[in-house]
C-alpha positions in Angstrom: 0.0 0.0 0.0 1.3 3.4 -0.9 1.9 5.8 2.0 0.8 9.1 0.4 1.5 12.5 2.0 -2.2 12.8 2.7 -2.3 9.5 4.5 0.9 10.4 6.5 -0.9 13.6 7.6 -4.0 11.7 8.7 -1.8 9.3 10.7 0.1 12.1 12.4 -3.1 13.9 13.3 -4.7 10.7 14.7 -1.6 10.1 16.8 -1.7 13.7 18.0 -5.4 13.5 18.9 -5.0 10.2 20.9 -1.8 10.8 22.9 -3.5 12.1 26.0 -5.6 8.9 26.1 -2.6 6.7 25.5 -0.8 8.4 28.4 -3.9 8.0 30.6 -4.2 4.3 29.7 -0.6 3.7 30.5 -1.1 5.2 33.9 -4.0 2.9 34.5 -1.8 -0.2 33.8 1.1 1.2 36.0 -1.3 1.2 39.0 -1.5 -2.6 38.9 1.6 -4.2 40.4 2.2 -7.0 37.9 5.4 -8.7 39.0 5.3 -12.3 37.6 5.1 -14.9 40.4 5.1 -18.5 39.3 4.9 -19.6 43.0 1.4 -18.0 43.4 -1.7 -20.1 43.7 -3.1 -17.9 40.9 -1.7 -19.5 37.8 0.3 -19.0 35.7 1.9 -15.8 36.9 0.0 -14.5 39.9 -2.9 -12.2 40.6 -1.1 -9.0 39.5 -0.4 -10.3 36.1 -3.9 -11.7 35.7 -5.3 -8.3 36.8 -3.2 -6.3 34.3 -4.1 -8.6 31.4 -7.8 -8.2 32.4 -7.4 -4.4 32.4 -5.7 -4.6 29.0 -8.6 -6.6 27.6 -11.1 -4.1 29.2 -9.4 -1.2 27.6 -9.2 -2.9 24.2 -12.8 -4.0 24.3 -13.9 -0.5 25.4 -12.5 0.8 22.1 -14.3 -1.9 20.0 -11.5 -4.5 19.7 -12.1 -8.2 20.2 -9.9 -10.2 22.5 -8.6 -13.7 22.9 -7.0 -14.8 26.2 -4.5 -17.5 25.9 -4.9 -18.9 29.4 -3.5 -15.7 31.0 -0.1 -16.3 29.3 -0.8 -13.9 26.4 -3.7 -11.8 25.3 -4.5 -10.9 21.7 -6.5 -7.8 20.6 -7.8 -7.5 17.1 -10.3 -6.0 14.7 -13.0 -8.6 14.1 -13.9 -7.3 10.6 -10.3 -7.9 9.3 -10.0 -11.5 10.3 -9.5 -14.1 7.5 -6.8 -12.3 5.6 -4.0 -14.4 4.1 -1.4 -13.3 6.7 -1.2 -11.6 10.0 1.3 -9.2 11.6 1.4 -8.9 15.4 2.8 -6.1 17.6 3.8 -7.6 20.9 4.8 -6.1 24.3 4.6 -7.3 27.9 2.7 -6.2 30.9 4.7 -7.9 33.7 7.4 -5.8 35.4 10.5 -6.3 37.6 10.1 -5.6 41.3 10.2 -2.0 42.3 13.3 -2.2 44.5 14.4 0.8 46.6 15.2 4.5 46.5 12.2 5.8 44.6 11.4 9.5 44.7 8.0 9.1 43.2 5.6 6.3 44.2 6.2 3.3 41.8 2.6 2.4 41.2 0.6 5.6 41.0 1.3 6.4 37.3 2.4 10.1 37.6 2.8 12.4 34.6 5.5 15.0 35.1 6.1 17.3 32.2 7.0 15.1 29.2 7.4 11.9 31.3 5.1 9.1 32.6 6.7 7.8 35.8 6.1 4.4 37.4 7.3 0.8 37.3 6.5 -0.5 33.8 6.0 2.8 32.2 8.9 2.2 29.8 9.4 -1.5 30.2 6.9 -2.3 28.8 3.4 -1.0 29.5 3.5 2.2 27.5 5.0 0.6 24.4 2.7 -2.4 24.8 -0.3 0.0 24.6 1.3 1.8 21.7 0.9 -1.5 19.8 -2.8 -1.6 20.6 -3.1 2.1 19.5 -1.4 1.3 16.2 -4.2 -1.3 15.5 -6.8 1.3 16.5 -5.4 3.9 14.2 -5.4 1.5 11.2 -9.0 0.7 11.9 -10.2 4.3 12.6 -8.6 5.6 9.4 -10.1 2.8 7.4 -6.7 1.7 6.1 -7.5 -1.4 4.2 -4.4 -3.7 4.3 -3.9 -7.0 2.6 -2.7 -8.4 5.9 -4.4 -8.4 9.3 -2.8 -6.6 12.2 -3.2 -7.5 15.9 -1.8 -6.4 19.3 -0.4 -8.9 21.8 0.5 -8.6 25.4 2.5 -11.2 27.5 2.9 -11.5 31.2 6.2 -13.3 31.9 8.9 -11.6 29.8 11.0 -10.5 32.8 11.2 -14.0 34.5 11.8 -16.5 31.7 9.4 -15.7 28.8 7.1 -18.7 29.5 4.3 -16.6 28.1 5.8 -16.4 24.6 7.0 -20.0 24.8 3.4 -21.1 25.5 1.9 -18.8 22.9 4.3 -20.0 20.2 2.8 -23.5 20.5 -0.8 -22.3 20.1 -2.9 -21.8 16.9 -3.1 -18.1 15.9 0.5 -17.1 16.1 1.0 -14.3 13.6 3.2 -14.8 10.5 5.4 -12.0 11.8 5.6 -10.5 15.3 7.1 -7.1 15.9 8.3 -6.9 19.5 7.9 -3.4 21.0 10.5 -4.0 23.8 13.9 -2.9 22.5 15.5 0.0 20.8 15.3 1.5 17.3 16.3 1.4 14.5 15.7 -2.4 14.5 17.4 -5.4 16.0 18.4 -8.1 13.6 19.8 -10.2 16.4 19.8 -10.6 20.2 22.7 -11.9 22.3 22.5 -15.3 23.8 22.0 -15.5 27.5 23.7 -17.9 30.0 22.3 -17.6 33.5 21.9 -19.4 36.8 22.8 -19.5 40.5 26.0 -20.4 42.3 26.1 -21.4 45.9 29.0 -21.4 48.4 30.0 -23.7 51.2 28.3 -23.0 54.5 29.3 -19.8 56.2 30.0 -19.5 59.9 27.4 -18.3 62.4 29.1 -14.9 62.4 27.2 -14.1 59.1 23.6 -13.8 60.3 22.1 -12.6 57.0 23.1 -11.3 53.6 20.7 -10.0 51.0 20.6 -7.7 47.9 18.6 -7.4 44.7 15.1 -8.5 43.8 15.4 -9.6 40.1 18.0 -11.6 38.3 18.0 -9.2 35.3 18.4 -6.0 37.4 21.5 -4.5 39.0 20.6 -3.8 42.6 21.2 -0.4 44.3 21.0 -1.7 47.9 22.5 -4.6 49.7 22.9 -5.4 53.4 24.9 -7.9 55.5 24.1 -8.7 59.1 27.1 -9.8 61.2 27.3 -11.1 64.8 28.6 -8.2 66.8 31.7 -9.3 68.8 34.0 -7.0 70.8 36.7 -7.2 68.1 34.1 -6.4 65.4 32.9 -3.4 67.4 36.5 -2.1 67.5 36.9 -2.5 63.8 33.6 -0.7 63.2 34.7 2.3 65.2 37.9 2.5 63.3 36.4 2.1 59.8 36.2 5.2 57.6 33.1 5.9 55.6 31.3 2.7 56.6 27.5 2.8 56.5 26.5 0.5 59.4 24.1 0.4 62.3 23.8 -1.7 65.4 20.7 -3.8 65.8 20.7 -5.7 69.1 23.7 -8.0 69.2 24.3 -7.6 65.4 25.9 -5.1 63.1 24.1 -4.4 59.8 26.4 -3.1 57.0 24.9 -1.4 53.9 26.2 -1.2 50.4 24.8 1.2 47.9 25.1 1.3 44.1 23.3 2.5 41.0 20.5 0.4 39.6 20.2 -0.6 36.0 19.4 -3.4 33.5 21.7 -6.3 33.8 22.3 -6.1 30.1 24.0 -2.8 30.7 25.7 -3.7 34.0 28.8 -1.9 33.0 26.8 1.4 33.3 25.4 0.6 36.7 27.1 0.1 40.1 26.2 -3.3 41.8 25.4 -2.7 45.5 26.2 -6.3 46.3 29.7 -5.9 44.8 30.1 -2.7 46.8 29.0 -4.4 50.0 31.4 -7.4 49.5 34.3 -5.1 48.9 33.4 -3.0 51.9 33.3 -6.0 54.2 36.7 -7.2 53.0 38.5 -3.9 53.0 37.2 -3.1 56.6 38.2 -6.6 57.7 34.8 -7.3 59.2 34.8 -11.0 58.4 36.4 -12.7 61.4 36.2 -16.3 60.2 38.8 -17.3 57.6 36.5 -19.4 55.5 33.9 -16.6 55.4 36.7 -14.3 54.2 37.8 -16.7 51.5 34.2 -17.2 50.2 33.5 -13.5 50.2 36.8 -12.8 48.4 35.9 -15.1 45.5 32.3 -13.8 45.4 33.7 -10.2 45.3 35.8 -11.1 42.2 32.8 -12.5 40.4 30.5 -9.6 41.3 33.0 -6.8 40.4 34.3 -8.3 37.2 33.4 -5.9 34.3 33.2 -8.7 31.7 33.5 -12.5 31.2 37.3 -12.6 31.3 37.3 -13.8 34.9 35.7 -17.1 33.7 38.3 -17.7 31.0 35.8 -17.4 28.2 38.4 -16.8 25.5 42.1 -16.0 25.0 40.8 -13.3 22.6 40.4 -10.3 24.8 38.1 -8.6 22.3 35.6 -11.4 22.5 35.9 -11.6 26.3 35.4 -7.9 26.7 32.3 -8.1 24.6 30.5 -10.5 27.0 28.1 -8.5 29.2 28.1 -9.9 32.7 26.2 -9.1 35.9 24.8 -10.5 39.1 21.3 -9.5 40.2 20.5 -11.2 43.5 22.5 -12.5 46.5 21.0 -14.1 49.6 21.8 -16.3 52.5 20.2 -19.7 51.9 20.6 -22.4 54.5 23.7 -20.7 55.8 25.3 -20.5 52.3 25.9 -17.5 50.1 23.9 -17.9 46.9 23.8 -15.5 44.0 22.5 -15.2 40.5 24.7 -14.6 37.4 23.6 -13.5 34.0 25.9 -13.2 30.9 24.9 -11.7 27.5 27.0 -13.4 24.8 27.8 -12.2 21.3 26.0 -14.2 18.6 29.4 -15.7 17.6 29.8 -17.5 21.0 28.1 -20.7 22.0 26.0 -20.0 25.1 26.2 -23.5 26.4 30.0 -23.4 26.3 30.0 -20.1 28.1 27.8 -21.6 30.8 30.1 -24.6 31.2 33.0 -22.2 31.7 31.1 -20.3 34.4 30.1 -23.5 36.3 33.7 -24.9 36.0 35.2 -21.7 37.4 32.6 -21.5 40.2 33.4 -25.1 41.2 37.2 -24.4 41.2 36.7 -21.6 43.8 34.1 -23.4 45.9 30.8 -22.4 44.4 28.4 -25.1 43.2 25.7 -24.6 40.5 22.2 -24.6 41.9 20.3 -24.1 38.6 21.3 -22.9 35.1 19.6 -21.9 31.9 20.6 -21.0 28.4 18.6 -18.8 26.0 20.1 -19.1 22.5 20.8 -16.0 20.5 18.3 -14.8 17.9 19.7 -13.8 14.6 18.7 -12.9 11.1 20.8 -11.6 8.2 20.4 -7.8 8.2 19.8 -7.9 4.4 16.5 -9.7 5.1 13.7 -7.6 3.5 11.7 -7.3 6.7 14.7 -5.9 8.5 15.5 -3.4 5.7 11.9 -2.2 5.3 11.4 -1.5 9.0 14.8 0.1 9.3 14.0 2.4 6.4 10.7 3.4 8.0 12.5 4.4 11.2 15.0 6.5 9.3 12.3 8.1 7.2 10.3 9.2 10.2 13.3 10.3 12.4 15.9 11.3 9.8 18.6 9.7 11.9 20.1 7.4 9.2 21.0 4.5 11.5 21.8 0.9 10.6 20.3 -2.4 12.1 21.9 -3.5 15.3 22.4 -6.4 17.6 20.5 -6.0 20.9 22.0 -6.9 24.3 18.9 -7.4 26.4 16.6 -10.3 25.5 13.0 -10.0 24.2 10.1 -12.2 23.2 11.5 -12.3 19.7 13.9 -15.1 20.6 10.9 -17.3 21.8 8.6 -16.8 18.8 8.9 -18.6 15.4 9.3 -15.4 13.3 9.8 -12.2 15.2 12.0 -9.1 15.3 12.5 -6.5 18.1 11.7 -2.9 16.9 11.8 0.0 19.3 10.5 2.0 21.2 13.8 3.4 22.4 15.2 6.1 20.1 18.9 6.9 20.3 18.5 10.6 20.1 18.4 12.8 23.2 16.1 15.3 21.6 13.2 12.8 22.3 14.0 12.9 26.1 13.6 16.5 27.0 15.1 17.7 30.3 15.8 14.1 31.5 18.6 15.0 33.8 16.6 17.9 35.2 13.8 15.6 36.2 15.7 12.5 37.3 19.0 12.3 39.3 21.7 9.9 38.2 20.6 6.3 38.6 16.9 7.1 38.2 14.5 7.3 35.3 15.4 4.3 33.1 14.0 0.8 32.9 14.8 -1.4 35.9 15.8 1.8 37.8 14.0 3.7 40.5 11.6 6.2 39.1 11.4 4.4 35.8 9.9 6.7 33.2 8.6 6.8 29.6 9.3 9.8 27.5 6.0 10.9 26.0 7.6 12.5 22.9 9.5 9.2 22.3 6.4 7.1 22.8 4.5 9.3 20.3 7.2 8.9 17.7 7.3 5.2 18.3 3.6 4.9 17.7 4.0 6.8 14.4 6.8 4.4 13.4 4.8 1.3 14.3 1.8 2.4 12.2 3.9 3.2 9.2 6.0 0.1 9.6 3.0 -2.2 9.4 1.8 -0.4 6.3 5.2 -0.7 4.7 5.2 -4.5 5.3 1.8 -5.0 3.8 1.9 -7.4 0.9 5.6 -8.2 1.5 7.2 -11.6 2.1 7.2 -12.1 5.9 8.8 -15.5 6.3 12.3 -16.1 7.5 13.5 -17.7 4.3 11.5 -15.8 1.8 12.6 -12.9 -0.4 10.5 -9.9 -1.4 
């Protein structure tokens, strides 16, 4: 279908007219705390995820869309009158969120609008963009844009904790011929790094370590961690002598705090891991009085504060090792043992299984046993593929930025679906994020951070791109192997 200047103008006006409602709907979803919880009696992902999917259906149906609920794993919204076309394109986001964590300035679940920003957990990752997918479907319907292919909106509820939602959906009838995942960055991702993750567990610590905890999500760098130590006379003396130590006495224990800067584990190099800070603090202040405790914490500190995968002996090639993104999200005391999560994002040229083997082998050499492990293979398409080029061109036409397709470090639903690409909504141009540093202090305002926020100008531009992208793909070959 030809995208005439007249049609472009109609699309732009429709988007302009509906942005206030899109912002309001995003705030409605933010007010539902939808952290996926597979241990809940409410299956599959807990009451919060069930409630947010129900609200998503309610919103879609209030605007005249039909819905299909795939057992509360995924919800599809669609225009009933356009069913039966030869192919279908889906726009998919997710409505589950990571836990809120600490150090928020604004309430995490109130859905506050401050200037050009929607603030609240899930605003950016991924409730605002997920609703933009629904609004793209509404725009096509309202403007009577008659496409050869059908277009639907999809919302999952377990992206942050394993993607069981997309895995389930991929095995059901009704999966679109192509899914555009609205949970990454523009211009377009033609590949996603592989992920090797799991938990390592130490030998048993002495009774001097009463508690240790930090982090609330395995894919989130924590900004707060605490260790509780049995307070002996010698430890009291060391505490008094320590410089710059954040600690407090609670009964016959000393609680030591480590603070960092939160962030997504895929960009751990830009965050500061509070657990690593705490481990280093305990060692430098000589607060561990048992030699085995000290040895365990020394090895853990190396693993937490390693900036890349070189510590695990991943490759003799420094460039490859430096390109492994590595972070630890949670540490806790479990049955007297220090247990922590690890998460590595591997270049598509590396075998994730071999990377995982190296991590496990290194851990065992220094006294840490694997508790559970998981591999998510990389997702990769040739960037010359027509779908990739078409969507990339649409982004550049709308923004004028002239960027090339990229490999994406975080993981998205695209790797779990039979034919999917990740496409926005993040725009690598600061003009779409007005006054960000004036609104949010360092370590606030991004996904997986305190005061997570979605730029309204960026969301508006993403909506325009999604609408035009679907139109550009209409009638094109969508399959992985096919050529236009």
